[in-house]
N, C-alpha and C positions, 0 to 999 in steps of 0.2 A: 463395517463403516455405514453409519446412518445416511440417508439420503441428502439431509442438509449439509453434512460434512462433505459428501462427494461434491454437492453442488458449490460449495465455498472454495474447494480445491480447484474446480474448473474456473470459477471467478477469479481466484487469485492468479491463475495462469493468464487469464484475459487481462487482469490488471498489470501484470508484470509486461506483457506483450505492448499494452498501451503506453506504459512508460518508456519502453524501448523504442517504439514508433512514433511518439508524440501524437497518438490516437485521441483526440479531443473529445469525439462523441462518446467513447467507451468511458473515458474519465468522467464526463459529465452524467453517464448513466450510473456508474458504479459508486460514485461518491455522493453521500447525502448532501443536500443544500446546507444543512446545519451542522456538517461534520467539524469537529475540533481536532486538529492535528498538531503534534509537536516535531520540530525539526531537531536533527543531531545537536544543533547549537542552542537548543532551548527555547526558541522562538515558537509561538503559537500561530498556526496559519488555518486558513479555511479554504473551501472549496475554490472560491474565486482566486485565491492566491496561487493554487495548483494550476488551475486553467490559464491564468495570466502568464505564469512562468513557462507553461507549454507552448502557448502562443508565441511568446518572446523568443523561445529557443529555436524555432523553426524546424529543427532536426533534433534527434535524440541527444540529451545531455549525457547520457551513459555510455562509456566506452567499455565498461565491464559491469555486468549485472548477474551474479551467480547466487543462486538460493540454496540453502541446505538447513539441516536441523528444523524442519517444520513440525510443529505441534498445534493440533486443533482441539479446542475444548468446546463442547456444546452446553449451552445454558438456556434452556426454554427457546425463546425466538432470537437468541444471541449466540454468536460463535466468535470466540477469541482464537486468533492465529498468532502464533510466535514463531519467528524464523530468523536465522542468521543470513545476511546477505553481503557478499564481498562486492562492494560498489566502486566505481571510479567515475568521476565526472569532472567538470571544469572547476568545481569548488572544493571537492574533497574526495578522498579515496581511502579505503580501509574496510575492515569487517564492522557491520553494524547490526544490532539486534533491532528487529522490527516487531512491533506488536500492533496489530489491526483488530478492531472490534466491528464485526458485520452484524447488522440488524435486519431481521425480516420486515419487509414493508408490503404494501398492497400487491405490487406486481413483481416482487422478487427479493433481492438482498442489496444492501448497500452499506458501504463503510461509514460508521458514524463517528469513529474515533481512531486515532493512530499515534504511535509514538516511535521515534527512531533514536537510538542512542548508540554511541561508539562502544564497540565491545573492546574492554580492557584486556591486554595480554595477561595470561596467567603465570 
C-alpha cells in the first residue's frame, strides 16, 4: 500500500470519528473550503452546510455508523474512496454508498468532493 493511500485510510478514520463526535475542528481541517458534496437526497451542499449542521446538532446525529467494503484508488495527487456505510440518524437510516474524493493540498489532504447514495437491495 502506498504512503498516500495509508494516509487517506488514517484520515478517513479521523473523518468518521469527527462525524461521530461532532468534532468541528477536524471537519474544518479535512473538508476543503470549496468542496462540493451531494446528500442521499440529491441536494448539493458545501463545507459551510456541514459545519452549520454539526453546530446545530450539538451532539452526534448518528446512532449507527458502520463502514465496510472500502476501496481506495490513487490517481496522481487525488485519491477516490468508495465504501458502504450502515447509517442511522434522526433523518434517515440504511445502507449508503459513499464516494469521497481527496486531493493533496499544500499542508496535507482534504476532501474536495463527495456523494452519498442509498444502496438498493439486490
